[in-house]
MOPAC internal coordinates of N, CA, C and O (Angstrom, degrees):
PM7 1SCF
backbone

  N    0.0000 0     0.00 0     0.00 0    0    0    0
  C    1.4555 1     0.00 0     0.00 0    1    0    0
  C    1.5117 1   109.33 1     0.00 0    2    1    0
  O    1.2310 1   121.16 1   -23.28 1    3    2    1
  N    1.3055 1   115.39 1   156.72 1    3    2    1
  C    1.4589 1   120.58 1  -170.27 1    5    3    2
  C    1.5138 1   112.03 1  -132.17 1    6    5    3
  O    1.2310 1   121.60 1   -31.28 1    7    6    5
  N    1.3223 1   114.55 1   148.72 1    7    6    5
  C    1.4818 1   121.88 1   172.41 1    9    7    6
  C    1.5048 1   108.34 1   -97.17 1   10    9    7
  O    1.2310 1   120.91 1   -40.48 1   11   10    9
  N    1.3284 1   115.87 1   139.52 1   11   10    9
  C    1.4548 1   120.93 1   175.89 1   13   11   10
  C    1.5222 1   108.88 1  -124.02 1   14   13   11
  O    1.2310 1   120.58 1   -45.67 1   15   14   13
  N    1.3085 1   116.49 1   134.33 1   15   14   13
  C    1.4797 1   122.52 1   174.75 1   17   15   14
  C    1.5221 1   107.65 1  -108.47 1   18   17   15
  O    1.2310 1   120.92 1   -61.18 1   19   18   17
  N    1.2946 1   115.84 1   118.82 1   19   18   17
  C    1.4646 1   122.77 1   178.46 1   21   19   18
  C    1.5211 1   107.25 1  -106.25 1   22   21   19
  O    1.2310 1   120.11 1   -56.03 1   23   22   21
  N    1.3068 1   117.40 1   123.97 1   23   22   21
  C    1.4711 1   122.92 1  -177.86 1   25   23   22
  C    1.5136 1   107.56 1  -107.49 1   26   25   23
  O    1.2310 1   120.49 1   -62.85 1   27   26   25
  N    1.3168 1   116.67 1   117.15 1   27   26   25
  C    1.4427 1   122.09 1   177.67 1   29   27   26
  C    1.4942 1   110.42 1   116.81 1   30   29   27
  O    1.2310 1   119.94 1   -50.63 1   31   30   29
  N    1.3370 1   117.72 1   129.37 1   31   30   29
  C    1.4544 1   122.25 1  -177.88 1   33   31   30
  C    1.5132 1   112.75 1  -115.29 1   34   33   31
  O    1.2310 1   120.82 1  -149.44 1   35   34   33
  N    1.3291 1   116.04 1    30.56 1   35   34   33
  C    1.4632 1   120.82 1   175.71 1   37   35   34
  C    1.5173 1   109.11 1   -86.47 1   38   37   35
  O    1.2310 1   120.99 1    22.95 1   39   38   37
  N    1.3176 1   115.70 1  -157.05 1   39   38   37
  C    1.4392 1   120.61 1  -178.16 1   41   39   38
  C    1.5076 1   114.42 1   -61.62 1   42   41   39
  O    1.2310 1   120.99 1   134.33 1   43   42   41
  N    1.3329 1   115.71 1   -45.67 1   43   42   41
  C    1.4669 1   119.86 1  -179.90 1   45   43   42
  C    1.5249 1   110.95 1   -66.23 1   46   45   43
  O    1.2310 1   120.09 1   136.37 1   47   46   45
  N    1.3113 1   117.43 1   -43.63 1   47   46   45
  C    1.4558 1   121.97 1   178.72 1   49   47   46
  C    1.5263 1   111.68 1   -60.57 1   50   49   47
  O    1.2310 1   120.90 1   142.57 1   51   50   49
  N    1.2920 1   115.89 1   -37.43 1   51   50   49
  C    1.4616 1   120.84 1   178.43 1   53   51   50
  C    1.5296 1   110.19 1   -65.25 1   54   53   51
  O    1.2310 1   120.51 1   131.11 1   55   54   53
  N    1.3227 1   116.63 1   -48.89 1   55   54   53
  C    1.4677 1   120.94 1  -179.44 1   57   55   54
  C    1.5284 1   111.16 1   -61.70 1   58   57   55
  O    1.2310 1   120.91 1   136.13 1   59   58   57
  N    1.3178 1   115.87 1   -43.87 1   59   58   57
  C    1.4907 1   119.90 1  -179.86 1   61   59   58
  C    1.5227 1   110.06 1   -63.14 1   62   61   59
  O    1.2310 1   120.07 1   138.14 1   63   62   61
  N    1.3301 1   117.46 1   -41.86 1   63   62   61
  C    1.4682 1   120.74 1   179.19 1   65   63   62
  C    1.5112 1   111.12 1   -62.06 1   66   65   63
  O    1.2310 1   120.22 1   136.38 1   67   66   65
  N    1.3228 1   117.18 1   -43.62 1   67   66   65
  C    1.4710 1   119.84 1   178.26 1   69   67   66
  C    1.5148 1   111.25 1   -64.29 1   70   69   67
  O    1.2310 1   119.83 1   138.46 1   71   70   69
  N    1.3129 1   117.92 1   -41.54 1   71   70   69
  C    1.4701 1   121.78 1   179.45 1   73   71   70
  C    1.5233 1   111.12 1   -63.68 1   74   73   71
  O    1.2310 1   120.64 1   136.89 1   75   74   73
  N    1.3332 1   116.39 1   -43.11 1   75   74   73
  C    1.4766 1   119.84 1   178.36 1   77   75   74
  C    1.5222 1   111.12 1   -64.30 1   78   77   75
  O    1.2310 1   120.53 1   145.07 1   79   78   77
  N    1.3386 1   116.60 1   -34.93 1   79   78   77
  C    1.4603 1   120.85 1   179.17 1   81   79   78
  C    1.5291 1   110.15 1   -65.95 1   82   81   79
  O    1.2310 1   120.19 1   149.17 1   83   82   81
  N    1.3002 1   117.25 1   -30.83 1   83   82   81
  C    1.4569 1   120.53 1   178.96 1   85   83   82
  C    1.5144 1   111.92 1   -74.37 1   86   85   83
  O    1.2310 1   119.87 1   160.17 1   87   86   85
  N    1.3278 1   117.85 1   -19.83 1   87   86   85
  C    1.4498 1   123.35 1  -178.56 1   89   87   86
  C    1.5167 1   110.90 1  -100.62 1   90   89   87
  O    1.2310 1   120.60 1  -123.84 1   91   90   89
  N    1.3163 1   116.47 1    56.16 1   91   90   89
  C    1.4654 1   121.94 1  -178.23 1   93   91   90
  C    1.5058 1   113.83 1   -58.63 1   94   93   91
  O    1.2310 1   120.79 1   151.98 1   95   94   93
  N    1.3184 1   116.09 1   -28.02 1   95   94   93
  C    1.4633 1   119.68 1   179.25 1   97   95   94
  C    1.5245 1   112.75 1   -75.48 1   98   97   95
  O    1.2310 1   121.26 1   168.38 1   99   98   97
  N    1.3339 1   115.20 1   -11.62 1   99   98   97
  C    1.4911 1   120.87 1   178.63 1  101   99   98
  C    1.5188 1   111.37 1  -106.95 1  102  101   99
  O    1.2310 1   120.17 1   133.22 1  103  102  101
  N    1.3138 1   117.27 1   -46.78 1  103  102  101
  C    1.4430 1   122.10 1  -175.38 1  105  103  102
  C    1.5476 1   110.55 1  -109.87 1  106  105  103
  O    1.2310 1   121.59 1   -72.67 1  107  106  105
  N    1.3192 1   114.57 1   107.33 1  107  106  105
  C    1.4671 1   118.80 1  -178.94 1  109  107  106
  C    1.5536 1   110.60 1   -85.07 1  110  109  107
  O    1.2310 1   120.74 1   155.66 1  111  110  109
  N    1.2825 1   116.20 1   -24.34 1  111  110  109
  C    1.4877 1   120.82 1  -178.42 1  113  111  110
  C    1.5223 1   108.37 1  -136.66 1  114  113  111
  O    1.2310 1   121.49 1   -52.64 1  115  114  113
  N    1.3329 1   114.76 1   127.36 1  115  114  113
  C    1.4739 1   121.22 1  -179.97 1  117  115  114
  C    1.5258 1   107.24 1  -118.72 1  118  117  115
  O    1.2310 1   120.79 1   -52.76 1  119  118  117
  N    1.3192 1   116.10 1   127.24 1  119  118  117
  C    1.4843 1   122.18 1   177.53 1  121  119  118
  C    1.5138 1   106.12 1  -122.18 1  122  121  119
  O    1.2310 1   120.88 1   -53.98 1  123  122  121
  N    1.3310 1   115.93 1   126.02 1  123  122  121
  C    1.4628 1   122.69 1   177.70 1  125  123  122
  C    1.5122 1   109.24 1  -115.26 1  126  125  123
  O    1.2310 1   120.60 1   -56.04 1  127  126  125
  N    1.3115 1   116.47 1   123.96 1  127  126  125
  C    1.4593 1   120.65 1  -176.31 1  129  127  126
  C    1.5299 1   110.77 1  -130.31 1  130  129  127
  O    1.2310 1   121.46 1   -34.52 1  131  130  129
  N    1.3231 1   114.81 1   145.48 1  131  130  129
  C    1.4684 1   121.30 1  -179.85 1  133  131  130
  C    1.5216 1   107.29 1  -161.35 1  134  133  131
  O    1.2310 1   121.23 1   -12.11 1  135  134  133
  N    1.3195 1   115.25 1   167.89 1  135  134  133
  C    1.4715 1   119.64 1   176.41 1  137  135  134
  C    1.5235 1   110.43 1   -63.86 1  138  137  135
  O    1.2310 1   120.75 1   148.86 1  139  138  137
  N    1.3276 1   116.17 1   -31.14 1  139  138  137
  C    1.4577 1   121.62 1  -177.23 1  141  139  138
  C    1.5411 1   107.76 1  -107.88 1  142  141  139
  O    1.2310 1   120.59 1   -82.85 1  143  142  141
  N    1.3222 1   116.48 1    97.15 1  143  142  141
  C    1.4609 1   120.85 1  -177.05 1  145  143  142
  C    1.5301 1   111.77 1   -62.82 1  146  145  143
  O    1.2310 1   119.67 1   149.75 1  147  146  145
  N    1.3086 1   118.24 1   -30.25 1  147  146  145
  C    1.4640 1   119.28 1  -178.09 1  149  147  146
  C    1.5302 1   110.34 1   -63.22 1  150  149  147
  O    1.2310 1   119.62 1   146.56 1  151  150  149
  N    1.3449 1   118.33 1   -33.44 1  151  150  149
  C    1.4437 1   121.28 1   175.33 1  153  151  150
  C    1.5244 1   111.07 1   -65.39 1  154  153  151
  O    1.2310 1   121.10 1   138.17 1  155  154  153
  N    1.3206 1   115.51 1   -41.83 1  155  154  153
  C    1.4574 1   120.84 1   176.95 1  157  155  154
  C    1.5349 1   110.30 1   -61.47 1  158  157  155
  O    1.2310 1   120.46 1   135.28 1  159  158  157
  N    1.3013 1   116.72 1   -44.72 1  159  158  157
  C    1.4699 1   121.54 1  -179.27 1  161  159  158
  C    1.5291 1   110.76 1   -61.00 1  162  161  159
  O    1.2310 1   120.29 1   139.46 1  163  162  161
  N    1.3280 1   117.05 1   -40.54 1  163  162  161
  C    1.4672 1   121.62 1   179.38 1  165  163  162
  C    1.5339 1   110.86 1   -62.30 1  166  165  163
  O    1.2310 1   121.07 1   135.30 1  167  166  165
  N    1.3416 1   115.56 1   -44.70 1  167  166  165
  C    1.4614 1   120.23 1   178.85 1  169  167  166
  C    1.5178 1   110.39 1   -65.30 1  170  169  167
  O    1.2310 1   120.30 1   136.47 1  171  170  169
  N    1.3157 1   117.03 1   -43.53 1  171  170  169
  C    1.4603 1   121.95 1   178.99 1  173  171  170
  C    1.5230 1   110.06 1   -59.51 1  174  173  171
  O    1.2310 1   119.90 1   139.40 1  175  174  173
  N    1.3365 1   117.80 1   -40.60 1  175  174  173
  C    1.4421 1   121.37 1   177.90 1  177  175  174
  C    1.5379 1   111.29 1   -63.28 1  178  177  175
  O    1.2310 1   120.42 1   135.03 1  179  178  177
  N    1.3183 1   116.80 1   -44.97 1  179  178  177
  C    1.4775 1   121.58 1   177.31 1  181  179  178
  C    1.5390 1   110.30 1   -58.00 1  182  181  179
  O    1.2310 1   120.82 1   132.62 1  183  182  181
  N    1.3100 1   116.04 1   -47.38 1  183  182  181
  C    1.4693 1   120.91 1  -179.15 1  185  183  182
  C    1.5323 1   111.45 1   -61.34 1  186  185  183
  O    1.2310 1   121.31 1   137.46 1  187  186  185
  N    1.3162 1   115.11 1   -42.54 1  187  186  185
  C    1.4664 1   120.16 1   178.55 1  189  187  186
  C    1.5166 1   111.41 1   -60.05 1  190  189  187
  O    1.2310 1   120.62 1   135.40 1  191  190  189
  N    1.3305 1   116.42 1   -44.60 1  191  190  189
  C    1.4560 1   120.78 1  -179.75 1  193  191  190
  C    1.5335 1   111.90 1   -67.07 1  194  193  191
  O    1.2310 1   120.94 1   136.37 1  195  194  193
  N    1.3120 1   115.81 1   -43.63 1  195  194  193
  C    1.4680 1   120.55 1  -174.87 1  197  195  194
  C    1.4957 1   114.34 1   -79.25 1  198  197  195
  O    1.2310 1   120.21 1   137.05 1  199  198  197
  N    1.3412 1   117.20 1   -42.95 1  199  198  197
  C    1.4677 1   120.66 1  -171.86 1  201  199  198
  C    1.5162 1   113.46 1  -115.33 1  202  201  199
  O    1.2310 1   119.88 1   175.41 1  203  202  201
  N    1.3242 1   117.83 1    -4.59 1  203  202  201
  C    1.4508 1   120.54 1   179.48 1  205  203  202
  C    1.5216 1   113.47 1    67.58 1  206  205  203
  O    1.2310 1   120.66 1  -154.14 1  207  206  205
  N    1.3192 1   116.34 1    25.86 1  207  206  205
  C    1.4541 1   120.73 1  -178.67 1  209  207  206
  C    1.5335 1   108.88 1  -111.07 1  210  209  207
  O    1.2310 1   121.33 1   -30.25 1  211  210  209
  N    1.3356 1   115.06 1   149.75 1  211  210  209
  C    1.4444 1   121.47 1   176.45 1  213  211  210
  C    1.5395 1   108.18 1   -93.81 1  214  213  211
  O    1.2310 1   120.61 1   -48.75 1  215  214  213
  N    1.3078 1   116.44 1   131.25 1  215  214  213
  C    1.4576 1   122.65 1   174.89 1  217  215  214
  C    1.5142 1   107.87 1  -115.66 1  218  217  215
  O    1.2310 1   119.88 1   -58.83 1  219  218  217
  N    1.3261 1   117.83 1   121.17 1  219  218  217
  C    1.4628 1   119.60 1   174.40 1  221  219  218
  C    1.5190 1   108.80 1   -77.20 1  222  221  219
  O    1.2310 1   120.03 1   -33.62 1  223  222  221
  N    1.3378 1   117.54 1   146.38 1  223  222  221
  C    1.4374 1   120.75 1  -179.57 1  225  223  222
  C    1.5319 1   110.46 1  -126.68 1  226  225  223
  O    1.2310 1   122.11 1   -25.11 1  227  226  225
  N    1.3105 1   113.57 1   154.89 1  227  226  225
  C    1.4848 1   119.55 1  -179.29 1  229  227  226
  C    1.5199 1   109.53 1  -153.64 1  230  229  227
  O    1.2310 1   122.04 1   -27.17 1  231  230  229
  N    1.3375 1   113.69 1   152.83 1  231  230  229
  C    1.4539 1   119.96 1   172.21 1  233  231  230
  C    1.5286 1   106.74 1   -89.33 1  234  233  231
  O    1.2310 1   120.81 1   -46.83 1  235  234  233
  N    1.3405 1   116.06 1   133.17 1  235  234  233
  C    1.4656 1   119.84 1  -175.48 1  237  235  234
  C    1.5211 1   111.00 1  -150.65 1  238  237  235
  O    1.2310 1   120.53 1   -47.57 1  239  238  237
  N    1.3037 1   116.58 1   132.43 1  239  238  237
  C    1.4612 1   122.19 1   167.83 1  241  239  238
  C    1.5310 1   106.29 1   -99.36 1  242  241  239
  O    1.2310 1   119.87 1   -81.54 1  243  242  241
  N    1.3253 1   117.85 1    98.46 1  243  242  241
  C    1.4524 1   122.25 1  -174.98 1  245  243  242
  C    1.5299 1   113.36 1   -62.29 1  246  245  243
  O    1.2310 1   119.41 1   165.66 1  247  246  245
  N    1.3534 1   118.74 1   -14.34 1  247  246  245
  C    1.4437 1   120.11 1   175.62 1  249  247  246
  C    1.5450 1   111.42 1   -75.66 1  250  249  247
  O    1.2310 1   120.86 1   166.10 1  251  250  249
  N    1.3402 1   115.96 1   -13.90 1  251  250  249
  C    1.4588 1   121.52 1   178.74 1  253  251  250
  C    1.5221 1   106.99 1   -94.16 1  254  253  251
  O    1.2310 1   121.25 1   -78.38 1  255  254  253
  N    1.3544 1   115.21 1   101.62 1  255  254  253
  C    1.4877 1   120.94 1  -175.65 1  257  255  254
  C    1.5356 1   112.87 1   -59.34 1  258  257  255
  O    1.2310 1   120.95 1   138.15 1  259  258  257
  N    1.3224 1   115.79 1   -41.85 1  259  258  257
  C    1.4707 1   118.99 1  -178.14 1  261  259  258
  C    1.5203 1   110.84 1   -62.59 1  262  261  259
  O    1.2310 1   121.12 1   135.31 1  263  262  261
  N    1.3534 1   115.45 1   -44.69 1  263  262  261
  C    1.4650 1   120.18 1  -179.21 1  265  263  262
  C    1.5414 1   109.94 1   -63.92 1  266  265  263
  O    1.2310 1   120.27 1   140.51 1  267  266  265
  N    1.3203 1   117.10 1   -39.49 1  267  266  265
  C    1.4623 1   120.99 1  -179.08 1  269  267  266
  C    1.5244 1   110.60 1   -65.98 1  270  269  267
  O    1.2310 1   120.46 1   134.51 1  271  270  269
  N    1.3197 1   116.73 1   -45.49 1  271  270  269
  C    1.4561 1   121.04 1   179.46 1  273  271  270
  C    1.5193 1   110.21 1   -63.94 1  274  273  271
  O    1.2310 1   120.39 1   141.16 1  275  274  273
  N    1.3316 1   116.86 1   -38.84 1  275  274  273
  C    1.4649 1   121.01 1  -179.06 1  277  275  274
  C    1.5276 1   110.72 1   -62.94 1  278  277  275
  O    1.2310 1   120.95 1   141.17 1  279  278  277
  N    1.3221 1   115.80 1   -38.83 1  279  278  277
  C    1.4626 1   119.07 1  -178.36 1  281  279  278
  C    1.5036 1   109.68 1   -70.56 1  282  281  279
  O    1.2310 1   120.10 1   180.00 1  283  282  281

C-alpha cells in the first residue's frame, strides 16, 4: 500500500483526491495539503461522505522546501 501527498486544494486537487480515494487498493493513505487548510478539510469531508475514505489534511506553503519535505 502507498501514501500519496496531493498539494493544492483547487479543482484539480479535488479531482485527484477523489480519484485516489476510489483506488483504495493502491492508496492506503491520502494526505491533502494546501495553503488554505479549510479547503482541504472541505474536500476531505466530501471524500469521506462519497467514498468512505479518510483524507488527512495539512496547511502547507509548497514554496517552502523544508516544510514540504517535513510533511
